[in-house]
N, C-alpha and C positions, 0 to 999 in steps of 0.2 A: 608653311612651305607650299601646301596644296593650292593656296590662293595666289601665290606668286606667279606660277606658270600661266594661268589664264590671264592674269593682269598683264604680263609681258606680251602675250599673244595679242591682246586687245590693243596695247600700245603700238605694236608693230602694224596692225591694221589701220589705226588712225594715222600713223606717219605715212603709210603707203597711199592712203586716200588723199592726203594733203597735196595741193597743187605744187608742182615744182616751181622753184624761183624763176622769175621772168628772166629771159635772156638779156644780155647787155644790149642797149640800143646803140646802133652804129649809124654813121653817116658817110656817104660817098664823098671822098675828098674832092673829086673833080666837080661836084655840085656846089661847093662852097664859093660864094661870090666874094665875101669879105669876112674878116674877124677882128675883134677888138676886146681888149681887157682894160678897164679903167681902174681896177682896184687890185689886180694880181690874184684875186680869189675866184673870180668868175670870168668866163670867156663867152662872148656873144658871137655866134656864127649867123651870118645872113646867107641864106641859100639862094641859088639862082632863080627859084620860083617865088621868092619873096618871103619864104618862111624864116622865122627868127627862132634860133635855138640857143638857150642859155645853158652852159655847163658849169657846174660848181667843181672847180679843180680840187684835186686831192692835195692838200698842203697849200702853202703860200708861195707864189711866184712873183715877187715884187718887180723884177727886171722886165717882166712882160708888159708893164705899163709904158715902157719907154722905147721898145724896139720890137722887131718882128721875130718870127720863129720858123723852124724847119721841123717837119714831122720826122720821127725816127721809126721807120717801119721797114719790113722786108720789101724788096722791090716788087714782089708779086701782089702785095696787099694794098688795096686802094680804099679800105674802110677805116675810119677812126671810130673806135668803140669806147664807150664809157667804161671806166675802171680798168682799162687795159692800155690804151694808146698813149704814147709819150711824144713830147716834142722838146726841142732844144732852143732856148732863147739865143738869138744870133750873137749879140755882143758879149754877153757874160758867160754863155755856155750852160746856164742853169737848165736842169732837166725838170720838166713839169709833166704831170700825169692827169689825164681827163678824169673827172669824177662823174657824178650823175647828171643827166640832162633833165631840164624841166620839160613839161609838155610843150610842143611847138605852138608858136603864135604867129598870126599873120599868114600870108601866102594864100594860095587858091584853095577854096573849099567848095565841095559839090553841094548844091542845094536843089532839092526836088521841087520846091515851091517857093514863091517869093516870101520874104520875111513879113511877119505880121506887124501891123502898126497899132500901137496902144496909145490911148489918150491919157490925160492927167488923172483920171479916175481909175486907171488900170483896167479899163474895158477896151475891147477891140474897137478901134476907130473905123468909121465907115470908109469904104474905098472910093 
């Protein structure tokens, strides 16, 4: 019993030092240029800046392949967040929930220097 108390204290310290889980990623609805789902399992959002975001929906939304959708959010909320936000498929009324987002691809990226050019031998090519 005398070893149990220090062990519990150590476990509490380890849990307190562990980083908190990352907050849900959200996207501003007004920044969405277009969206598409070809399989009813993923939704691809193209943002106005050219960024492409893929969301892995929670569950299967087969009707999403054929028709559009409407967000189901409070009127004051303009963010669609992973694992929280829902939308309704227009014709069927099916309710779908966003899952996790993949890291963004495409779009504008800041570069401090021009990209390096490599030759076939994987050495930096002359400029």
